[in-house]
C-alpha atoms as one frame of an Amber mdcrd trajectory, in Angstrom:
protein
  30.896  11.840   0.223  27.421  12.545  -1.204  25.822  11.513  -3.404  26.181
   7.823  -2.552  25.467   5.670  -5.583  24.161   2.106  -5.871  23.131   1.471
  -2.248  21.020  -1.638  -1.845  17.826  -1.505   0.192  17.452  -4.669   2.295
  14.107  -5.363   3.985  13.928  -7.534   7.097  11.326  -8.300   9.772  12.903
  -6.974  12.997  14.711  -3.826  14.125  18.430  -4.550  14.369  19.280  -2.561
  17.492  22.808  -3.627  18.482  26.046  -3.746  16.523  26.440  -7.295  15.272
  22.678  -7.916  14.984  21.752  -9.559  11.693  19.024 -11.699  10.171  17.848
 -12.942   6.805  16.318 -10.240   4.624  15.634  -9.449   0.979  17.421  -7.028
  -1.358  14.539  -5.093  -2.931  16.118  -2.094  -4.703  19.259  -0.209  -5.678
  19.127   3.540  -4.929  21.244   6.678  -4.912  21.344   8.863  -1.774  21.295
  12.490  -2.919  21.442  14.214   0.474  20.860  13.766   4.198  19.223  16.158
   6.674  17.752  16.047  10.207  14.371  14.319  10.071  11.531  16.810  10.626
   8.155  16.167  12.240   6.355  17.179   9.016   8.089  14.316   7.124   6.341
  11.432   8.932   3.986  10.653   6.022   6.775  10.872   3.419   8.831   8.437
   5.529   5.872   6.008   5.803   6.388   6.218   9.571   3.791   5.934  12.319
   5.301   8.604  14.584   8.194  11.073  14.788  11.197  10.998  17.127  13.830
  13.723  17.264  17.437  12.854  16.478  17.015  10.735  13.343  18.237  11.590
   9.849  16.245  11.659   6.607  17.857  10.447   3.392  16.765  11.940   0.072
  16.606   8.912  -2.246  16.728   9.141  -6.052  17.197   6.798  -9.013  15.293
   3.880  -7.473  15.832   0.588  -9.338  13.607  -2.236  -7.979  15.048  -5.753
  -7.765  12.366  -8.093  -9.045  12.191 -10.688  -7.748  13.870  -9.691  -4.451
  17.066 -11.578  -3.598  17.544 -13.232  -0.191  20.564 -11.716   1.602  21.801
 -11.107   5.149  20.398  -7.917   6.745  22.806  -6.068   9.058  22.957  -2.720
  10.862  24.185   0.452   9.188  25.985   0.446   5.831  27.911  -2.683   4.811
  29.377  -4.248   1.703  27.164  -6.766  -0.045  28.280  -8.728  -3.095  25.768
 -10.590  -5.224  26.362 -13.191  -7.892  23.461 -12.401 -10.202  25.182 -13.223
 -13.503
């Protein structure tokens, strides 16, 4: 299953906590996920987080391709299919 190629990073304003939650966001980059491991307390700075909580996963991201300008899209929970007409 790994690596995962061409995942789109979508930024939005609020945590989407429940299945079915969604809101307007912006596609800001395409990335490849190289690997996944349990998030460690010494990775807080690398994750740009404010604190650490056990039980989360850390994704090792490579091949980052910014989308400039960002494209308005729907932000949803977890992984989902997103098609863009950028031609």
